[in-house]
C-alpha positions as CSV (number, residue, x, y, z in Angstrom):
1,M,101.3,127.9,61.0
2,T,98.1,126.1,60.8
3,N,95.0,126.6,63.0
4,S,95.2,122.7,64.0
5,Y,99.0,123.3,65.2
6,Q,97.9,126.5,67.1
7,E,95.3,124.7,69.0
8,E,97.6,121.5,69.5
9,Q,100.1,123.7,71.0
10,K,97.4,125.7,73.3
11,I,96.4,121.8,74.4
12,I,99.9,121.0,75.4
13,L,100.6,124.6,76.9
14,Q,97.5,124.1,79.3
15,L,98.4,120.8,80.0
16,N,101.6,121.9,81.2
17,E,99.9,124.5,83.2
18,I,97.8,122.1,84.9
19,Y,100.5,119.5,86.0
20,K,102.4,123.0,87.5
21,Q,99.2,124.0,89.4
22,M,98.1,120.6,90.8
23,S,101.2,119.3,92.3
24,P,101.7,122.4,94.8
25,K,97.7,122.3,95.7
26,F,97.9,118.3,95.7
27,E,100.7,118.7,98.0
28,R,98.9,121.5,100.2
29,C,95.9,119.7,100.3
30,T,97.2,116.1,101.1
31,G,100.2,117.1,103.0
32,I,102.4,115.2,101.3
33,S,103.9,114.9,97.8
34,Q,102.5,112.5,95.2
35,S,106.2,111.1,94.9
36,R,106.1,110.2,98.5
37,L,102.5,108.7,98.0
38,E,103.3,106.5,95.4
39,L,106.5,105.4,97.4
40,L,104.0,104.9,100.5
41,H,101.6,103.1,98.5
42,K,104.3,100.5,97.3
43,L,105.6,100.1,100.6
44,M,101.9,99.3,102.1
45,E,101.7,96.6,99.2
46,V,105.0,94.2,101.0
47,D,106.1,93.8,104.5
48,E,109.8,94.7,103.5
49,I,111.6,95.7,100.3
50,N,115.2,96.3,99.3
51,Q,115.4,100.2,98.1
52,T,116.7,99.3,94.5
53,A,113.9,97.3,93.7
54,L,111.2,100.0,95.4
55,K,113.0,102.8,93.5
56,Q,112.4,100.2,90.0
57,Q,108.7,99.9,90.7
58,V,107.7,103.5,91.4
59,H,110.1,104.9,88.4
60,I,111.6,107.5,90.7
61,D,115.3,109.0,90.4
62,G,117.2,106.9,92.9
63,A,118.8,110.2,94.5
64,A,115.1,111.2,94.9
65,V,114.0,108.0,96.4
66,T,116.9,108.2,99.1
67,R,116.1,111.8,99.9
68,H,112.3,111.0,100.1
69,L,112.9,107.8,102.6
70,K,115.4,109.7,104.8
71,Q,113.0,112.2,105.4
72,L,110.1,109.6,105.9
73,E,112.2,107.9,108.0
74,E,113.0,111.4,110.3
75,K,108.8,111.8,110.9
76,E,109.1,107.9,112.0
77,I,106.9,107.1,108.8
78,V,109.4,104.2,107.4
79,T,112.5,102.3,109.0
80,R,115.8,101.3,106.8
81,R,117.8,98.7,107.7
82,K,121.2,97.6,105.5
83,S,121.5,94.0,104.5
84,S,123.2,91.8,107.0
85,E,124.9,89.8,104.2
86,D,125.4,93.0,101.9
87,N,125.9,96.3,103.3
88,R,125.4,97.7,100.1
89,I,121.7,96.7,100.0
90,T,119.2,98.7,102.4
91,F,115.6,97.4,103.0
92,V,112.4,99.5,103.9
93,R,109.6,99.3,105.6
94,L,106.6,101.0,106.8
95,T,106.1,101.3,110.7
96,E,103.1,101.1,112.2
97,E,102.7,105.2,112.5
98,G,103.5,105.0,108.4
99,R,100.2,102.8,108.4
100,K,98.1,105.0,109.8
101,K,99.5,108.0,108.0
102,I,98.9,106.5,104.8
103,E,95.3,106.2,105.3
104,S,95.1,110.0,106.4
105,Y,96.9,110.7,103.2
106,C,94.3,108.6,100.9
107,K,91.6,110.2,102.3
108,E,92.9,113.8,101.5
109,K,93.9,112.5,97.9
110,Q,90.0,111.0,97.5
111,D,88.8,114.5,98.9
112,F,91.4,116.6,96.3
113,I,90.3,114.5,93.0
114,A,87.1,114.7,94.0
115,K,87.4,118.6,93.8
116,V,88.9,118.6,90.8
117,F,86.4,116.6,89.1
118,A,83.5,118.2,90.5
119,G,81.1,119.0,87.9
120,F,82.4,116.3,85.5
121,S,79.5,113.8,84.5
122,D,80.5,110.0,84.3
123,E,80.7,110.4,80.2
124,E,83.1,113.5,80.3
125,R,85.5,111.5,82.6
126,E,85.4,108.5,80.0
127,N,85.9,110.9,77.4
128,L,88.8,112.8,78.8
129,T,90.4,109.5,80.0
130,T,90.4,108.3,76.1
131,L,91.6,111.3,75.0
132,L,94.6,111.4,78.0
133,T,95.2,108.0,77.1
134,K,95.7,108.8,73.6
135,V,98.0,111.4,73.9
136,Q,100.1,109.2,76.3
137,N,100.3,106.4,74.0
138,N,101.9,108.9,71.2
139,I,104.0,110.1,74.0
140,N,105.1,106.7,74.7
141,Q,106.0,106.2,70.9
142,I,108.3,109.2,70.7
143,E,111.8,108.0,70.6
144,D,114.1,110.0,72.8
């Protein structure tokens, strides 16, 4: 094994560890999971959207979208209704309460991000973005 391979392996393990640590901390700090927040952001952009189109736009598994929406509906953050023309189609929209809640979620997300990048200079953030973009592009080129 080359030293370069060992360093690259260490980076991959570190990225994975960061992800595993960040997800639960993000949820505790903001009060909502990143997936749910992403769904709510998409719903903020539209008056109403069909659930299939929403799933495609956020790239989250259909069952997970349904589960998230059901729980958000129970909390009166979203409403769902069946299409009058086709009972297989479900439309989703934010409630007024949901619109208010998302503003507080966004503020909490902003605070969380500020804590994650505390002490970083603008140049360091730009360099990190450049490097992570390279990693992401390489991953995207790997065939499944």
